[in-house]
C-alpha positions in Angstrom: 0.2 0.1 0.1 2.2 2.7 -1.3 -0.3 5.4 -1.6 2.2 8.4 -1.0 4.9 6.7 -2.8 5.6 9.9 -4.9 6.2 12.1 -1.6 9.5 12.8 0.3 9.2 14.3 3.7 12.3 15.7 5.7 11.7 14.9 9.3 13.6 17.3 11.9 11.2 16.2 14.5 12.2 14.2 17.9 10.5 11.7 20.2 6.8 11.4 19.6 5.0 14.8 18.6 7.6 15.1 16.1 7.8 11.6 14.6 4.5 10.2 14.8 3.4 12.0 11.8 6.4 10.9 9.9 5.5 7.3 10.8 1.9 7.5 9.4 3.2 9.1 6.3 5.8 6.4 6.2 3.3 3.6 6.5 1.5 4.7 3.5 4.5 4.6 1.4 6.1 8.2 1.8 9.9 8.3 1.9 10.6 10.0 5.3 14.4 10.9 5.5 15.1 11.4 9.4 17.5 14.2 9.9 19.3 13.7 13.2 22.1 15.2 15.2 25.0 12.9 15.9 23.7 12.3 19.1 20.7 11.0 17.5 17.2 11.7 18.5 16.5 11.5 22.3 13.7 9.0 21.3 16.6 6.4 20.8 17.5 6.1 24.4 16.0 3.2 26.2 16.1 4.5 29.5 12.4 5.2 29.3 10.1 2.5 27.9 13.4 0.2 27.0 13.2 -2.8 25.3 16.7 -4.4 25.9 19.1 -1.9 24.6 16.5 -0.3 22.7 13.6 2.0 23.0 10.1 1.2 22.2 9.8 5.0 21.0 12.1 4.7 18.6 11.2 0.7 17.5 7.7 2.3 16.9 7.8 5.8 15.9 10.6 5.5 13.5 9.7 2.5 11.6 10.1 2.4 7.7 11.9 5.7 7.9 15.6 6.4 6.6 18.1 8.1 9.0 21.2 10.9 8.0 23.3 12.6 10.2 23.7 16.3 9.9 25.2 18.7 12.1 23.4 21.7 11.4 25.6 23.9 13.6 28.1 23.9 10.4 27.8 25.4 7.1 28.3 22.0 5.3 25.1 20.3 7.5 22.9 23.3 6.6 23.9 23.1 2.9 23.0 19.4 2.6 19.7 19.9 4.4 18.7 22.7 2.0 19.5 20.3 -0.6 17.5 17.9 0.4 14.3 20.3 0.8 15.0 21.1 -2.8 14.3 17.3 -3.7 11.3 17.1 -1.1 7.7 17.7 -0.7 7.5 18.7 3.0 9.4 19.1 6.3 8.2 18.5 9.7 9.8 19.9 12.8 9.2 20.3 16.5 11.9 22.6 17.7 10.8 25.5 20.2 9.7 28.0 17.9 12.6 30.3 16.9 15.1 27.7 17.0 14.8 26.6 13.3 15.3 30.3 12.4 18.2 30.7 14.6 19.8 27.8 12.7 19.4 29.4 9.4 16.7 27.0 7.9 13.6 28.7 8.6 10.5 29.0 6.4 11.8 31.8 4.3 15.0 29.8 3.6 13.5 26.8 2.8 11.0 28.2 0.2 13.6 30.4 -1.3 15.3 27.0 -2.2 11.7 25.1 -3.0 9.2 27.4 -3.6 6.3 24.7 -3.1 7.9 23.3 0.1 5.5 22.6 3.0 6.6 23.4 6.4 4.6 21.7 9.4 6.1 23.0 12.7 4.9 21.1 16.0 5.3 22.8 19.3 3.7 23.1 22.7 1.9 26.3 22.1 2.7 27.8 18.4 4.6 30.4 17.5 2.4 33.6 18.4 1.4 32.3 22.1 2.2 34.1 25.1 3.3 30.8 26.5 5.6 30.2 23.5 8.7 29.7 25.4 7.5 27.6 27.8 8.7 24.2 28.4 5.3 21.9 27.3 5.3 18.3 27.6 2.1 16.0 27.1 1.0 16.1 30.8 1.5 20.1 30.9 -0.9 20.1 27.8 -3.4 17.8 29.3 -3.5 19.8 32.1 -3.6 23.1 30.7 -6.4 22.3 28.4 -8.8 20.7 30.8 -8.5 17.1 30.0 -7.2 16.0 33.5 -10.3 17.9 35.0 -12.8 15.6 33.5 -11.2 12.5 34.0 -11.0 10.3 37.2 -13.3 9.8 39.7 -15.5 12.4 41.5 -13.8 14.0 44.7 -10.4 12.2 43.6 -7.0 13.7 42.6 -7.2 14.6 38.8 -5.2 11.9 36.6 -3.4 11.8 33.3 -4.4 9.5 30.1 -2.2 6.5 29.9 -0.6 7.5 26.9 1.1 10.9 25.4 -2.3 11.7 24.0 -1.4 15.4 23.0 2.1 14.4 21.3 0.5 11.5 19.3 -2.6 13.7 18.3 -0.1 16.7 17.5 1.8 14.0 15.4 -1.8 13.0 13.6 -2.5 16.9 12.8 0.9 17.0 11.4 0.4 14.2 8.9 -2.9 15.5 8.1 -1.3 18.9 7.4 1.4 17.7 5.1 -1.2 15.8 3.0 -3.4 19.1 2.9 -0.5 20.8 1.9 0.5 19.0 -0.9 -3.0 18.6 -1.9 -3.5 22.5 -1.9 -0.7 22.5 -4.5 -3.1 21.6 -7.2 -5.1 24.7 -7.0 -2.4 27.2 -6.0 1.3 26.2 -6.2 3.0 27.5 -3.4 4.9 27.0 -0.2 2.9 27.0 3.0 4.1 26.8 6.5 1.7 24.8 9.1 1.8 25.9 12.7 0.5 23.1 14.9 0.3 23.9 18.4 -0.7 21.0 21.0 -2.5 23.2 23.1 -5.0 24.0 20.1 -4.8 20.1 19.2 -6.0 19.6 22.8 -8.6 22.3 22.8 -10.0 20.9 19.6 -10.5 17.5 21.4 -12.3 18.8 23.7 -15.0 18.6 21.0 -18.7 18.8 21.8 -17.7 19.2 25.7 -16.4 22.6 25.0 -19.1 23.2 22.6 -21.8 22.6 25.9 -20.0 24.8 28.0 -19.4 27.6 25.6 -23.3 28.1 24.9 -24.6 26.7 28.3 -21.7 27.4 30.8 -22.0 23.9 31.9 -18.8 22.7 32.9 -18.2 19.1 33.0 -17.3 17.0 36.0 -15.1 14.0 36.3 -17.5 10.9 35.7 -15.0 7.8 36.1 -16.2 5.6 33.6 -19.7 7.0 33.7 -21.4 9.1 31.1 -22.6 12.6 32.2 -26.0 12.3 30.5 -26.8 8.7 29.8 -27.4 6.1 32.8 -26.5 3.3 33.0 -23.1 3.9 30.9 -20.1 2.9 33.1 -18.0 -0.2 33.8 -19.3 -2.5 36.6 -17.0 -4.9 38.7 -18.0 -8.7 38.5 -17.7 -11.4 40.8 -14.2 -12.5 39.4 -13.1 -8.9 40.0 -12.8 -8.1 36.2 -14.7 -5.1 34.9 -16.8 -4.9 32.0 -18.8 -2.0 30.3 -22.3 -1.7 29.3 -23.8 1.2 26.9 -27.4 0.7 26.8 -28.1 4.1 25.2 -31.4 3.3 23.4 -34.7 2.1 25.3 -34.7 -1.3 23.7 -31.1 -1.9 24.9 -32.1 -1.1 28.3 -35.0 -3.4 28.2 -32.5 -6.3 27.0 -30.3 -5.5 29.8 -32.6 -5.8 32.4 -33.7 -9.2 30.7 -30.4 -10.6 30.4 -29.8 -9.5 34.1 -32.7 -11.8 35.5 -34.4 -8.5 36.4 -37.0 -7.8 33.7 -39.2 -6.0 35.8 -36.4 -3.5 36.8 -36.9 -1.7 33.1 -40.3 -1.2 34.3 -40.0 0.7 37.4 -41.0 4.2 37.5 -37.8 5.4 38.8 -36.4 3.7 35.7 -38.8 3.6 32.9 -37.2 6.5 30.8 -33.7 7.6 30.3 -34.4 10.7 32.1 -35.6 8.9 34.9 -32.9 6.8 35.4 -30.4 9.4 35.3 -32.3 11.4 37.9 -32.4 8.8 39.9 -28.7 7.3 39.1 -28.0 7.4 43.0 -30.5 4.3 43.4 -29.8 2.5 39.9 -26.3 2.0 39.9 -25.8 0.2 43.3 -28.5 -1.8 42.6 -26.9 -2.8 39.1 -23.1 -3.0 40.8 -25.0 -5.7 43.3 -26.0 -7.8 40.5 -23.0 -7.5 38.3 -21.2 -8.7 41.5 -23.1 -11.9 41.7 -21.3 -13.7 38.4 -17.9 -13.6 37.0 -17.2 -11.3 33.9 -17.2 -14.2 31.3 -20.7 -15.2 32.4 -22.2 -11.8 32.0 -20.4 -11.1 28.7 -22.0 -14.3 27.1 -25.4 -13.4 28.4 -25.3 -9.6 27.4 -23.8 -10.2 23.8 -26.4 -13.1 23.4 -28.8 -10.4 24.1 -27.8 -8.0 21.7 -26.8 -5.2 24.5 -23.5 -3.1 23.8 -20.9 -4.6 26.3 -17.2 -5.2 26.2 -14.8 -6.4 28.6 -12.0 -3.8 30.2 -9.1 -5.4 28.9 -5.3 -5.3 29.8 -2.5 -5.5 27.2 -2.4 -9.6 27.0 -6.3 -9.6 26.5 -6.0 -6.7 23.8 -3.4 -8.3 21.9 -4.6 -12.1 22.0 -8.4 -10.8 20.8 -9.4 -12.2 17.3 -9.6 -8.7 15.7 -5.8 -8.3 16.0 -5.4 -11.0 13.7 -8.2 -10.5 11.5 -7.3 -6.9 11.0 -3.6 -7.4 10.9 -3.0 -4.9 13.9 0.1 -7.0 15.1 3.2 -6.6 12.9 6.9 -7.6 13.0 10.0 -6.7 11.7 13.7 -8.0 12.2 16.4 -5.9 13.4 19.8 -7.3 13.4 19.4 -10.7 15.0 16.1 -9.8 16.9 12.5 -9.9 15.8 10.3 -6.9 17.4 6.5 -7.0 17.2 4.8 -3.7 16.9 1.3 -2.2 16.3 0.1 -2.1 12.5 -1.4 0.6 10.5 -5.0 1.4 11.2 -5.5 2.9 7.6 -6.4 -0.1 5.5 -7.0 -0.3 1.9 -9.7 -2.8 0.8 -8.2 -5.6 -1.5 -4.9 -4.2 -1.1 -2.0 -5.9 0.6 0.3 -4.3 2.8 3.7 -4.3 2.4 6.2 -5.6 5.3 7.1 -3.4 7.7 11.0 -1.7 7.6 12.6 -1.6 10.9 13.5 1.8 12.7 17.1 2.9 10.9 20.3 2.7 12.9 21.5 6.4 13.5 22.7 7.7 10.1 22.4 4.4 8.4 21.4 5.7 5.0 23.8 9.2 5.0 25.9 8.1 2.2 23.2 6.6 0.2 21.0 9.7 0.3 24.0 11.8 -0.6 25.1 9.7 -3.1 21.6 8.8 -4.7 19.5 11.6 -3.8 21.7 14.4 -3.8 24.1 13.1 -6.5 27.3 13.9 -4.6 30.7 12.4 -5.2 32.9 10.5 -2.7 35.1 13.3 -2.9 32.3 15.9 -1.7 31.2 13.2 0.8 34.6 12.8 2.3 34.7 16.6 2.4 31.6 16.8 4.3 32.7 14.5 6.7 36.4 16.3 7.0 34.4 19.6 8.0 32.1 17.9 10.7 29.0 18.3 8.8 28.2 14.8 8.9 28.8 14.3 12.6 31.1 16.1 15.5 31.6 15.5 19.0 30.4 18.5 20.5 27.1 18.1 22.2 24.1 18.8 20.3 21.7 19.3 22.8 21.3 23.3 22.3 20.6 22.5 18.7 17.8 20.1 19.6 15.7 21.1 22.3 12.3 19.3 23.5 10.6 21.8 20.9 8.1 22.3 23.6 6.8 18.8 22.6 7.8 15.3 23.3 
């Protein structure tokens, strides 16, 4: 499935927010050239999410990509980057705002060498926010945009989502920006600079919750697994200690739920006969249901509820997720070899009917493709490559942290 095999992306991104978008594009066939400092993308470090001596972040987010090492502090490194941009469609970066300009490769410079280039900048707060220079990690964004305040249980401390959702969604928006920018060139051929702030992405994800507040002043409270307006719609603990969720949104599902639970008369009680009544008498209904679910194990309840057509599901942990038959049917468990090891990873969620998916390529070793890119894409001679090496353009010993700060986004 090489839908984007005509697209070349230069990725100056790192860790998650700056790499997930490139991974989505590479999964769809785009050639993504990961430009790294001599020390490599910090996402390569296995100290967090380590899989032996490798990083799970690197193994996942940088699959199907190529790696070239450039020292952008050197004139030669910048020259190579600009030569790449001349031959590419888009650039993704997640430096802190202003860093790419201080490096001498900002948008004006990029479009001077490629009048149709698409630059996608991902940062915590964007280029014109009063917070633009503040550090911005996923935890910071989940807190500032209200998401933590509506998660968790009532009267309990706020909680964070178990995945870095702000980083990941920023990557999704970055990939969409690349595709939109390229599609937009059909109507008007010119360069564009997309400015994606993780804060904005998370605010947009407030969706209808924000729309309700903005038009009624109603501020959603934390509900645990429950729905703020539909009852019951939540997780229940079963007799074996495991949880299942039920979501009988429509009246016929509520009736079927009561029948499957063995209490058909519950649906006819005045306090529970309508959706409005159930929600108004939630304090009576939920304890009653909790007692019923605790009387049998989760497997029994799931069998009964599914046989009755009631919307329900187990609350799975990772072992149950990846042994689910859906995973195999939808090819959502993939693998690749890296050296003598085989690594398993999740697949591409974008499927094309009747088209096979190509095999996954492993994430590149640092700088693995440097000479190939210089020779085949840029057409550099051996003498030119050796000269760049002597200049330190392809890697120097000095620390690169000042060049590649965390960009306000992980």
